[in-house]
N, C-alpha and C positions, 0 to 999 in steps of 0.2 A: 754402229752398233751390230752386235752380234745376236742373231736369233736363234740359232740352234748350237747346243753345246752336248759333248760326250765328255763322262767321267771316266778314267783308265787308272788301274793301279798295277803296280808290277808286282810279280808272285817273289817272295822272299828276295827282293830287289838284290840286297848284298850279298848273298850266297850265287849270286849269278855273276860275280865279278871275280875273274881267277885270280889267284894271290900272287903276288911278282915272286920268282924263283928264287930271288936272294933272301926275301922274309919268310918263306915257308918254314926255315927251320927255327925261326924267332916264335911260333906257334905250336912248338913240339907237346906232345904229350906222352908220358912213360906210363904205360899199363905192363905190368908183370914184365915179360921179356922182351918187350915190342915197345918203338918210338913211332908215336903217328904224328903227321904234320897236316895242317890246313890246308886244302888244295882251293880252297874259295874264301874271300874275306868272310869272316864271321861277324854277327851284329853287334859284338861287345868292344870290338876295337876302337880305339880312340877316335881315329880319324877316319873310320868308315863310313860315316854319315857323309863327310866331306868329299872323300873320293867318291861315292857314290854320285852325289849332286854335281861331281866336275865331268864325270863320266855323262851325264843325262844333259848338261850344258853343251859338251863336245858334240854329243849324238844329235841333238836338236837346234844345234847353233843358228840353224836357215830358218828354221819355224819357231823360236821364241818370241814372242810379241807379236808374231804375225797370226797364227791359228793356234799356238798352242801354248800354255803355259805349265812348266814342271816344278813341284816342289817335292825333294826326296823322291819317293816313290810314287806318288800322285801326280797325274796329268790331267788337264782340262784341256779339250780340243775345243775350238770356237771358230763358228763359221758364219757368214752373215744370210746362206740360206742352204735347203736341204741337199740341191746339186752341188753347192760348192763342197758341201759338209762330207759328202760321199768322196769327193776326192782328197779331202784332209786327210779323211780316216787312211786311205790308201797309201798316202806318202807317211803319214805317222806310222803304219804297220810296216812299210818297207824299211824305213831306218832302224825298227826296233829288229826286223829279221838280219839287217846286217850285223848286228852286234850281238844277235842270238839272246835276245832278251824276251823272257816269256812272262804274260800278263794274267793275273788273277780272275778269272772269270766268273768268280763269284762278286767281284765288286764292279763288274761293268754297269755302266748306266749310259744310253745310247739316246742320242737326239732329243734332248731336254728341251 
């Protein structure tokens, strides 16, 4: 039974994933005399959601089912007590730092 939970949300999650170099040219926009290509995955791409979920599954592979559940850009951190919850938050933040993923501070809900 989990007694303490926190809810986290990534900030523009898709836009934090770098576009594969070989695919950048496929996102080209032509404006007047210049061409622009997306450097990050954009929201409207067909596989953006699956790519993002796959990344989250890989980043949190050790935590999913144990102390975190991830669905696209939403994360639920669950712990048995407050002391463990602080350690779990530290672990989650450490994993997010490794992949340079930022969270949306307006959607945090801690220790519910």
